[in-house]
Phi, psi and omega in degrees: 000149183284161179297328178298317180296316179297318178297318176295320180294318180295320177296321179294321178295321177296316181293321184254033184294329180294314182290323182281348180294324175294320176297319177298320179298317180294318179297317179297314180295319180293321177296319179296318181296315180290325180292316180296317179297315178297325180296319180286325177297319179294322174302312177303313179297325180289328183257359181291330183255011174287162181305322179275348178047052181287347184258003185295315179293321179298321178299315180300312182293311184295317182291325178295314179291325181300322177303310180293318183296321179296315181299311182295314181298316178298316177297319182295314181293318179297320182295315186289325177292318178296318180296325181288326181271340181300315178294349184262021180300322181295319176301314180292325177296319180293324175298323176292325182294327182269007170115002181290136179280168179300314179299319179295319183296319180293319178295325179297313179294319179297323178297321176299316179297319179295323179293320177295317179295324181300330180268315191277320187298313179300322180296313178298316180298313179299319179296320177298319179293329179284321186277339183303318179296339181290340178281354183299323180301303177301325182290322179287321180298333179268002178075018182277324179231148175282167177296140176094352181264111183224153179284148175255184180279126180213143180282340190295315175302321181294315180294322178296320180295316180293318181297332177277320187277319185299314178299321181295319179296315181296321178294316179298320177296319179297319180291323180295326180270358189294317183296317180291326182288329182283332185280159172287160187308312182293320177294329179292321178295318178295322181293328184286346183272345180209149179283143178292151181267141177078187182238145172300151184302319182296319182290321179295319179293319180295321178296316179296318180297319180292323177298316179296317178297322177296319179291319177296320178295318180294332179273000184302326181298340179288343176252327181236105182277165177100188183293328179297314175299319180295317178297319179296322180301324181294333176295332179302323180296320179294318178295323178293324177293322177293321172301319178298319180299323181281320182265001184303315180305321179291317180296312180297316178298322178292319178298315180295319179298314178293327177295318179295318182292331182267355181297133177297161183300328183273007180299135182294173183290322185293316175298322178294320180294320179297319179291323179292323176296318180297322179289318185280334182236052184292329177294320178296320180296317181298322177301331178274330184286318191299314178298322180293317180296321177298317180300316182286319182292315183297313180296316181298312184293315184293317179289326175298319179294320178298317177300316181294321179298316180295318179293321180294320178300317178297313180298317181292322178294319181295316184279340184268354178255114181263063179216175179261325183226156173236127180235142180227150173296142183294336179270002178074013184272208183251157178256135177280158174307323177296317178295320176298316180295322179294320179293322179294337180269002181290151175300138180089350181261119178283315177198162181204148178211153184253143170238137183243145177246118189245124175299139183206171171237138182239134179281121181260351178224108183287345185253004186250024187262359185280317180271146184303313181294313179295325179299319179294319180289341185274354178249136182238132178290135182205200176219155171248130176252129176278142183251112180285154175290158176104005176069033178286335178244137178235091182282000182066070182292129179250351176203144180076202185217134177290335180297335181290351177292351177292337178287160181288142176053049176244154184210149171249142188237141178289159181299321179295318183288330185273340191300126174074355184230342185209155176209179183304131180092347180287152176275154176225119178272128183232135173251123173235115184063233183266357184255150178235132184230140175259118180260166176241131183285126179239354179203151174233133186228170189259335189266059180286329182292323184275328186244355183099164186276345185222129177239139175230161180290140182287333185262001181294147181294332182254030179298148188283143171220140182195159174297145182093355178292149180227140183253146172231132181264121180259125194237132167253132188259164178250104183103214186276352176091349181299317182292322180295322177301313181296316183291321178292318177295324175296336180276007179085023181251149173269123189248135179223152168279169187296316178302318179297318178297320178297326177292326176293325175296318176298317179296321179294321177293322176298319177296323177296334180278351183299320179296319178299325179292319178298315180293322180295324178297323177298316179295318179296324177298319177297317181292325177296318177296322176299315182296316178297317180296319180297317181295317180295317180297316181296321180292316181295329179292347181266019183299318181292321180295312182289327177297320178296318174300321178295320181287341177266008170118354179291136177278164177302318179299319181290322178295317179292324175297322178297315179297320181296317179296317180293316180294328174295319175299316178300313181296318179297317179293322181297317179294315179298315180295318180295318178291323178294323180290329183273339185297313177304317180297318180293322174300316179295321179297316178300318177293315185291323186260328185245353178077011181229125182282060177235140184292137174259116187232133169273099186304318181297314181294317179298316178301318179291326177292317179298319181295320176298318179296318179295317179296312181296313186292332183255311186290318184297312178297320179296317178294323177291336181280340184302305179295329182292315180290328178294317178290329181294336180278345183272000000 
């Protein structure tokens, strides 16, 4: 880039430093989030192939969150850069009018973005490296990492974060300046004074296609049951929000038009003016609505999915255990065959059998084990559950036969674990402790959330044993069970009925979701900052409009009331749109995980999210309008 472009860009950044400060904050937070995630992912990759393989579960958790974090962070940065440049359409048009070429305009905008990144990205990267060790507590609490495993200083997470965010910001800046760059100078000035009516055909077609894809994706659990269908359904909410961003100007304009038509004759001037502004500046309104709707939709769908997973785990555990009582060693250890036989001989006990859960790693990619990094990613931390004879467990087999587990090196796989990657007769490589065994799939079952993703025969000669294994005694009673309870408790066992045991499975699943909740809060905080920054930028861009109203006689109170009415309209549309975008996904999650097409909603969380949207959507614009309206009266 030429020296003139850099000089002009530095001058523009100084002039617009207040508006760009919000963009810099979003860039810094996004860089911090991606850097912290990358730091833990690097730790997992470094320790995944060590003899103790302490990083295998961390790799799975970090890579899963990294996918979502990258998508959200890239969208957030692209949106905030576009929002910062959109109010400056007139400035860009004037540059075209005085002779700037299209190439010069693009280089000018790119230089501004690079300057913002030069300041914000290092701050965010440093913050991410400092904050990454603070995640050690939640990670250890969820059993993802052992004590003493913390990330060190490494340049790779920082470089990865910048490499992901910077291209997205440059593309967003280029698109934001595209309309002004394409027009002739006089047309660009005219275009900057008013928003265009309607949508370009390509944008309308893309919005319709995304809406259809979002609905189809949200409905995928009706064809693919289980956690895979539920996870796919959540993507539908994001697609619908993107469709809203594209088609929003038309929807907002139509809402405002109908509001004006339905307004009673005695409606005051300020409500009519607010609706007229929404109709005439529907694109500006959409830019404020989309981040708020995304905040509500993302939080509602993710927390609803977590609740559905916990409820499904409880239901599957309750239905999958064909016994009357469940007994466990009080120390959480394993039961010897002699202890099982002794328990089965107790008065009141008709029969008993033990099932053990053994920590293991399962290869999920048979072709990715040659390179160290790919090898680490191709193994997934899981568990193996032994299946006792006698029909004590009912995993709801959908293919094959559970009786085939009597053979050596045979395994049953849950439908979620097998989908798209394995079928009957396929091999499955499993690592337990220091040994690696290749099993053959003989059955596929549905109740993986309640019983685990992998089942092996309890009587096989090569059944797995490893440190950390835990035994559960499944008991059928003779009579009402009261005597069996007393005898088992006297033998040093903790005794539960099946519903109580299923509730413990649900609670354990909920505890596993705590880490997801912490990570979700980080994403929601980033989206909330985006929403607040977008609203502040949009309000500040109206300085000339509000100043004109002030000079024509409007009081500061009237101007603030106008902003309040407009922000209330924006917030109301955002709440309705966010819930509408999340509803199809929640219906799909209910169908996929619980078998009932009813939305699973965490009412407390949704209420808190709606309150946050209202506070951000109403309070932030009004607060930002106070200095603008005050200056407008002078």
